[in-house]
N, C-alpha and C positions, 0 to 999 in steps of 0.2 A: 266571339263565337264559341259556343260550348257544345261539344258532342255528348252523346250518351255516356254517363258515368265518367266524365272527364276529370272529376274530382279525384284527388289522390286516394280517397277512401275506397275507390274501386279496386285498388291494388292491395288492400288489406286482407283480401281473401281470394281463393281460387274460384273459378267460374266454369259451369258446364259448357258443353259444345254449343248449344243454341244461344247462350248468352254471349259467347265470344263472337259468333257470327253476327249477332245484333250489334255488338260493339263496333266491328269494322264497317258494317252497313251504315251506322250512324256517323262514324268518322268520315266516310266518303261523302255522305249527304251534307254535313256541316262544313266540310273543308274541300269542296269540289274543285277549287282552284289548285289544290295540291294532291288530292287523293283520288285515285280511280280504283273502283272495286270490280273485279271480274268474279261474278257469283260462283262460277265453278270452272276449273280447268279439266274436270273429269270427276267421275264418281268412284267412291271406294267400293270394296267388295260388297258391303251392305247398303250400297247406293246412297251414301251421304255425299253431298257436294264438297269439293275441295276448292275453296276460293283462293284468289290471288289479289294482292293489294299493291298498287303502284303509287309511290310517293315521290314527287319531283316538281320543280318549277321550271325545268328546262324545256325548251321548245325546239331545239335543234335536232335534226335527224341523227341517228347513230350515236346518241348520247350513251356514254358508258353505263353499264348496269351492274349493280351489286345484288346478287340473289341471296335472300335470307330465308332459310327453311327452319320450321319449328315443329316440335311435337312428333318426331319420327318414332320415339319410344314412348309408349302410352303413359307410363307411370311417372314420367319426368314432367310433372305439371308446370314447374317453374319455367320451362322452355316457352310455352305459349304465353305465359304471363310476361316474360322478358320481351317477347316480340311486340305484345300490346303496349307495354310501357314505352318502348323505343318509338313506336309509331305515334303514340300520344305526345311524347316529348318533342318530337320533330315538328309536329303541326302547332303545338301550343307555344313553342319558342321561336317559331320561324320569323316573326316580326321583330323580335328583340335580340336575336343571336346572329351576329355577322357570320359566325362559323357555320351555322346550320343553313343560312341563306346561301352561302358560298357552296356548301356541299350539294344542296338540292338544285342549284342552278347549273351544276356541272355533271350531275349524275342522276340516275334513277335508282331508287331502292325498291326492289320487288320482294314482297313478303308472302310466303306461303304459310298461312297460320297453322294448318293441319296437314301433315303428311300421313298421319295415322288416325283419322277421325273415329274409326270403329273401335280401335283399341282404347282410345281416350274415353269414349262413352262407356266402354266396358269397365274401366277403372272406377267410374262413378256408380255403376249399377251392380257390379258383381265382385270384382277383384281389384283392390286398390293398387296392387303391385304387378298387374299385368303389363307386359312389355311389347309383345308382338302384335301383328294385325290379327284378324279373326278368321283366317283361312282354315277351311276344313281339309285336312291333309288325308289323301286317299291311303287306306290301309293302316291308319293310325287313329287312336283315340285322342291324340294330342293335337291341339289346334294352334294355328298361327305360324307366320313367317317373320323373322327378324328383318324388317325392311332395310335396315342399315347394312345388311349383308346380302342384299338382293341386286345390287348394281352390277352392271356389266364391266367390271374392272377387277381382273384376277378373281372372278367368281369361283367359289368352291376350291380354290387352290390349297393344297396341303400346307398346313402351318399358317394359314391366312386368317385365323381367328374366327372361323365359322364352323358350323356343324352340319352333317348330313342327317342327323337324328331329328325327326319332327318334334320330339319332346324337349329338345334343347332350346334354351332361350336365344341361342345364336343360330338357329336353323336357317339355312340360306335359301330354302325353297327348291323347287324342282328344276329351275333353270334361271339364268340371269334375266332380270326384269320380268319374271313370271307374275309379279303382283301388279294389279292395276294402279295402285298408288304410285309405285315407282315408274311405271310406264307413263303415267300422266305427267309426272315431274320431268322426266327425260324429254318428252315431247315439248313441254313448255320451255325447257332449257334450250332446245335446238331451234325453237321458233322465235327466240328473243336474243338478238345479238346487237352490239357486242357485250357479252358478260365478262367482266374483267376480274370479278372476285365472287366468292361464295362463302357464306357463313351458315353453319348448321348448329343450332343451340341445343345443348344437352345439359343435364344437371349432375351427371356422375363425375366425381372427383374435381379437383381444382386445377384443371389443365387447359392449356391452349394447344391444340393439335393442328398440324399442317401437313399437307402431302409431302412425301408419300408415307404411309404407315408400314409398308413392307420392305423398304430399303432406305439406306442413309443417303443415297444419291438424290440430288435436288431434282425437282420436276422441271420440265422444259419451260 
């Protein structure tokens, strides 16, 4: 079975939003025994769908879930490419890899291909280095909220690595979860249990970061 652009040539270049949506649609159609596509978990500010992709062979209820999120920062194009490559590799090698069969029989991988679809589209049409979403900030000529600073965990805390300045690339928004993209992700997270792990792919620096970022105390 061959899905759209399943050849490795697909990964020789980056692809726009519409092509990536088509990639996952094709993947789900050609591997329906492993892949389930939710066309949208909600819409972005500019009304673009935010799909979710579930990959598993497990049939038991309450199968542990690993949530994988991609492209929260618009300019980090390799984030969405990494998620596509991983999804393609899992289905392509399912029959021949005992490790992948074991993984998918015991867990569900849920991929959110775009946490920031509007910003990603903007990097293709206007500004390649755009980072935030496309929020119109009241009282400011500067647009966008850094979605990675908009979660309801120590939101806007002093020294927390975010800014109250709408012109800053780390602007945290007017309130926690003020942005629909983050609201949709949180709703999805809360409605799918048990989630035992989460991975958010970025391209800045050669680092593996784990909670918490604000203390050396280990998380619960």
